[in-house]
C-alpha positions as CSV (number, residue, x, y, z in Angstrom):
1,M,-6.6,0.6,32.4
2,R,-5.7,3.9,30.9
3,F,-2.5,4.7,28.9
4,E,-1.4,8.3,28.4
5,M,1.5,9.8,26.4
6,A,3.3,12.8,28.0
7,A,5.7,15.2,26.3
8,R,9.0,13.9,25.0
9,R,11.8,14.8,27.4
10,R,15.4,13.9,28.1
11,Q,15.9,11.4,30.9
12,V,17.4,13.0,34.0
13,P,19.0,11.2,37.0
14,M,16.5,9.9,39.5
15,P,16.6,11.2,43.1
16,A,17.0,7.7,44.6
17,P,18.6,4.5,43.4
18,C,16.5,1.9,41.6
19,F,15.2,-0.9,43.8
20,Q,15.3,-3.4,41.0
21,E,16.8,-3.7,37.5
22,W,16.8,-6.1,34.5
23,V,20.1,-6.7,32.9
24,L,20.7,-8.2,29.4
25,P,23.1,-11.1,28.9
26,S,25.5,-8.6,27.5
27,G,25.6,-6.8,30.9
28,E,23.7,-3.8,29.5
29,R,20.9,-2.3,31.8
30,W,17.6,-3.0,30.1
31,A,15.1,-1.7,32.6
32,Q,15.3,0.1,36.0
33,F,12.6,0.3,38.6
34,F,12.1,3.3,40.9
35,R,9.5,4.3,43.5
36,A,7.7,7.6,43.1
37,G,5.7,8.0,46.3
38,S,3.1,5.2,46.1
39,D,3.6,4.9,42.3
40,Y,6.4,3.4,40.2
41,I,8.6,4.5,37.4
42,V,9.9,1.9,34.9
43,R,12.9,3.4,33.0
44,F,14.2,2.0,29.8
45,P,17.5,3.9,29.5
46,K,17.6,6.3,26.5
47,L,14.2,5.1,25.4
48,A,11.3,6.0,27.7
49,D,10.1,6.4,31.3
50,F,6.7,4.7,32.2
51,K,5.0,5.9,35.4
52,V,2.7,3.2,36.7
53,S,0.1,4.0,39.3
54,S,0.1,2.0,42.6
55,D,-3.0,0.1,41.5
56,G,-1.7,-0.5,38.0
57,R,-4.7,1.2,36.4
58,L,-2.9,4.2,34.9
59,V,0.3,4.2,32.9
60,R,1.8,7.4,31.7
61,C,4.8,7.4,29.2
62,S,7.4,10.0,28.8
63,P,9.4,9.0,25.6
64,S,12.9,10.3,25.0
65,A,13.4,12.6,22.0
66,S,13.1,11.0,18.6
67,I,12.1,7.5,19.8
68,P,9.6,6.1,17.2
69,A,6.0,5.3,18.3
70,E,6.4,1.6,17.4
71,I,9.1,1.3,20.1
72,I,6.9,2.9,22.7
73,T,4.1,0.5,21.7
74,H,6.5,-2.5,21.9
75,L,7.7,-1.5,25.3
76,Y,4.2,-0.9,26.7
77,L,2.6,-4.1,25.3
78,N,5.5,-6.5,26.0
79,Q,7.1,-5.1,29.2
80,V,5.0,-2.5,31.0
81,L,1.5,-3.8,30.5
82,P,2.1,-7.2,32.1
83,L,3.7,-5.4,35.1
84,A,0.8,-3.1,35.5
85,L,-1.7,-6.0,35.3
86,S,0.2,-7.7,38.1
87,R,-0.5,-4.6,40.3
88,Q,-4.2,-5.2,39.6
89,G,-3.9,-8.7,41.1
90,A,-3.7,-10.6,37.8
91,L,-1.5,-13.6,37.3
92,V,0.9,-12.8,34.5
93,F,3.7,-15.2,33.3
94,H,6.5,-15.3,30.9
95,A,4.7,-17.9,28.7
96,S,3.1,-18.5,25.4
97,A,-0.3,-20.3,24.9
98,V,-2.3,-21.9,22.2
99,D,-5.9,-23.2,21.7
100,I,-6.0,-27.0,21.2
101,Q,-9.5,-28.2,20.6
102,G,-10.9,-25.6,22.9
103,K,-8.3,-26.1,25.6
104,G,-5.9,-23.4,26.6
105,I,-2.4,-24.9,26.7
106,A,0.5,-22.8,28.0
107,F,4.3,-23.2,27.5
108,V,6.4,-21.7,30.3
109,G,10.2,-21.2,30.2
110,N,13.1,-18.8,30.2
111,S,14.0,-16.7,27.2
112,G,15.4,-18.9,24.5
113,K,13.6,-22.1,25.5
114,G,11.4,-21.9,22.4
115,K,8.0,-20.6,23.7
116,S,7.4,-18.4,20.7
117,T,8.6,-21.1,18.3
118,L,6.1,-23.5,19.7
119,A,3.2,-21.0,19.6
120,A,4.1,-20.0,16.0
121,S,4.3,-23.7,15.0
122,F,0.8,-24.3,16.1
123,A,-0.5,-20.9,14.7
124,T,0.8,-21.6,11.3
125,N,-0.5,-25.2,11.2
126,G,-4.3,-24.8,11.8
127,F,-4.4,-24.0,15.5
128,H,-4.8,-20.6,17.1
129,F,-2.4,-18.9,19.5
130,L,-3.6,-16.9,22.5
131,T,-0.4,-15.1,23.5
132,D,3.3,-15.1,22.6
133,D,4.4,-13.8,26.0
134,G,2.8,-12.2,28.9
135,L,0.3,-15.0,29.7
136,I,-2.6,-13.5,31.7
137,V,-4.6,-15.9,33.8
138,D,-7.8,-15.0,35.7
139,L,-10.3,-16.9,37.8
140,L,-13.9,-16.8,36.9
141,D,-16.6,-18.9,38.6
142,G,-13.8,-21.2,40.0
143,Q,-12.2,-21.7,36.6
144,H,-8.8,-20.5,35.6
145,R,-8.9,-18.8,32.1
146,I,-6.3,-17.6,29.7
147,I,-7.0,-14.0,28.5
148,P,-5.8,-13.4,24.9
149,S,-3.1,-10.7,24.6
150,H,-1.7,-8.8,21.6
151,P,-2.2,-10.7,18.3
152,S,1.4,-11.0,17.4
153,I,4.3,-13.4,17.7
154,R,8.0,-12.4,17.8
155,L,10.4,-14.8,16.2
156,W,14.2,-15.1,15.6
157,K,15.1,-15.1,11.9
158,D,15.8,-18.8,11.7
159,S,12.4,-19.7,13.2
160,E,10.7,-17.2,10.9
161,E,12.3,-18.7,7.8
162,F,11.3,-22.3,8.8
163,L,7.8,-21.6,10.0
164,V,6.5,-18.8,7.8
165,T,5.9,-20.4,4.4
166,K,2.8,-18.4,3.5
167,P,2.2,-14.7,3.1
168,A,2.7,-13.0,6.5
169,T,2.0,-9.5,7.9
170,I,5.1,-8.1,9.5
171,G,5.0,-5.5,12.2
172,P,7.4,-2.5,12.4
173,R,11.0,-3.4,13.1
174,I,12.5,-2.5,16.4
175,H,16.2,-1.5,16.2
176,F,17.2,-3.0,19.5
177,N,15.5,-6.3,18.9
178,S,16.4,-8.5,15.9
179,K,13.2,-10.6,16.2
180,T,10.5,-10.3,13.6
181,R,7.0,-9.5,14.8
182,L,4.4,-11.5,13.0
183,L,0.9,-10.1,13.1
184,A,-2.1,-12.4,13.1
185,N,-3.7,-13.0,9.8
186,E,-5.3,-15.9,7.9
187,N,-2.0,-17.8,8.0
188,V,-1.0,-17.0,11.6
189,L,-4.2,-17.8,13.5
190,F,-5.2,-16.0,16.7
191,Q,-7.9,-16.8,19.2
192,D,-9.4,-13.6,20.6
193,Q,-11.7,-15.2,23.1
194,P,-10.6,-16.5,26.6
195,R,-10.0,-20.2,27.0
196,S,-9.9,-22.4,30.1
197,L,-6.4,-23.1,31.3
198,D,-6.2,-26.9,30.8
199,G,-2.5,-27.6,30.6
200,V,0.8,-26.0,31.6
201,Y,4.0,-27.3,30.2
202,F,7.4,-26.2,31.6
203,L,10.0,-26.4,28.9
204,G,12.9,-28.6,30.1
205,A,16.6,-28.5,29.3
206,N,17.0,-32.0,28.0
207,V,17.0,-32.7,24.3
208,P,15.7,-36.3,23.8
209,A,15.1,-38.0,20.5
210,E,11.4,-38.1,21.2
211,T,9.0,-35.8,23.1
212,V,8.8,-36.8,26.8
213,F,6.2,-35.6,29.4
214,E,6.7,-35.7,33.1
215,R,4.1,-34.8,35.8
216,V,5.2,-31.9,38.0
217,R,4.4,-31.8,41.7
218,P,2.6,-28.7,43.0
219,A,5.6,-27.5,45.1
220,V,7.8,-27.6,42.0
221,A,5.1,-26.0,39.8
222,L,4.8,-23.2,42.4
223,I,8.6,-22.5,42.2
224,E,8.5,-22.5,38.4
225,L,5.6,-20.1,38.2
226,V,7.2,-17.7,40.7
227,R,10.4,-17.7,38.6
228,N,8.4,-16.8,35.5
229,S,5.9,-14.3,37.0
230,F,5.7,-10.6,36.0
231,L,5.9,-8.7,39.3
232,L,6.5,-5.0,39.6
233,D,7.5,-4.8,43.3
234,L,9.1,-7.9,44.9
235,D,9.4,-6.1,48.3
236,E,5.7,-5.4,48.9
237,K,4.7,-8.1,51.3
238,E,0.9,-7.7,51.0
239,S,1.0,-8.0,47.2
240,L,3.4,-11.0,47.3
241,A,1.2,-12.7,49.8
242,G,-1.8,-12.4,47.5
243,H,0.2,-13.6,44.6
244,F,1.4,-16.7,46.5
245,E,-2.2,-17.4,47.6
246,E,-3.5,-17.3,44.0
247,L,-0.5,-19.4,42.8
248,S,-1.2,-22.0,45.5
249,L,-4.8,-22.4,44.3
250,L,-3.6,-22.7,40.7
251,V,-1.0,-25.4,41.4
252,S,-3.4,-27.5,43.3
253,R,-4.8,-28.5,39.9
254,P,-3.3,-31.6,38.1
255,I,-2.4,-29.8,34.9
256,F,1.3,-29.2,35.2
257,Y,4.0,-31.1,33.3
258,R,7.6,-30.8,32.2
259,I,8.2,-31.4,28.5
260,N,11.5,-32.3,27.0
261,H,11.5,-32.5,23.2
262,P,13.8,-32.5,20.2
263,R,15.1,-29.0,19.3
264,R,15.2,-29.5,15.6
265,Y,12.9,-27.6,13.3
266,E,12.4,-30.8,11.3
267,S,10.9,-32.4,14.4
268,L,8.3,-29.7,15.2
269,A,5.5,-31.6,13.4
270,N,6.1,-34.6,15.6
271,V,6.3,-32.4,18.7
272,R,3.0,-30.8,17.9
273,R,1.3,-34.2,17.4
274,A,2.7,-35.4,20.7
275,I,1.5,-32.3,22.5
276,V,-2.0,-32.5,21.0
277,E,-2.3,-36.1,21.9
278,H,-1.1,-35.5,25.5
279,A,-3.2,-32.3,26.0
280,T,-6.4,-34.0,24.8
281,S,-5.9,-37.3,26.6
282,A,-8.6,-38.1,29.1
283,S,-6.0,-40.0,31.2
284,R,-3.7,-37.0,31.5
285,I,-5.4,-35.6,34.6
286,A,-6.1,-39.0,36.2
């Protein structure tokens, strides 16, 4: 994939309406999607336009005036790159993932469910994380693998204060996002080699006193993965058909569970132990 920077320019109205948009809980437009011939433009109002080629192999950014480089990097790595990879046929999900004794374990859920907190909890306690968000899964020799992404984790302030008790490397602050970006170091461990995908845990809404695991049927797992997929064009039937075909193969594996766990920071050590025990249990896939 190639990423290019174009000249800074003021955003001008697009000639046609957007075919899709992402809206923040506040009601503010976060991203708008436009077609440009066979290519796509992803617009972040007042920040930047990213032109993505139809095959996802070229991304060209036109930043708005005075937008810092770290914001462009943030938008590209966390928003645009997963979308571009999906155009290349990759499976990309809103999920974090960690390495547990050589097994790639993913946590899937909507924003605010605690994916990053779980990943950081493992990474600051002797395990390695593979991705904070934008989980990339490929298929090699019949085996689904997790491909490591950018070596950083974004945390809300309260999670940072509880989890980061040793010296940390902090990435540049982004004015529109109050999360802190922790860069991998000797205290926030990162795995830069692919790991087999051996467990997928959908984060549930219940808050029990103890961690509870429940097997998820393939049909339910498929729906959850579709909901949490990065997809650039939901109207392109051929691309969607290929995506569903790959998802159907993935969900045929007995690796999907729903996890409901206590949502108190003081319980994280127990939650980690429960996940490690469950993820490494030989009877889990029986």
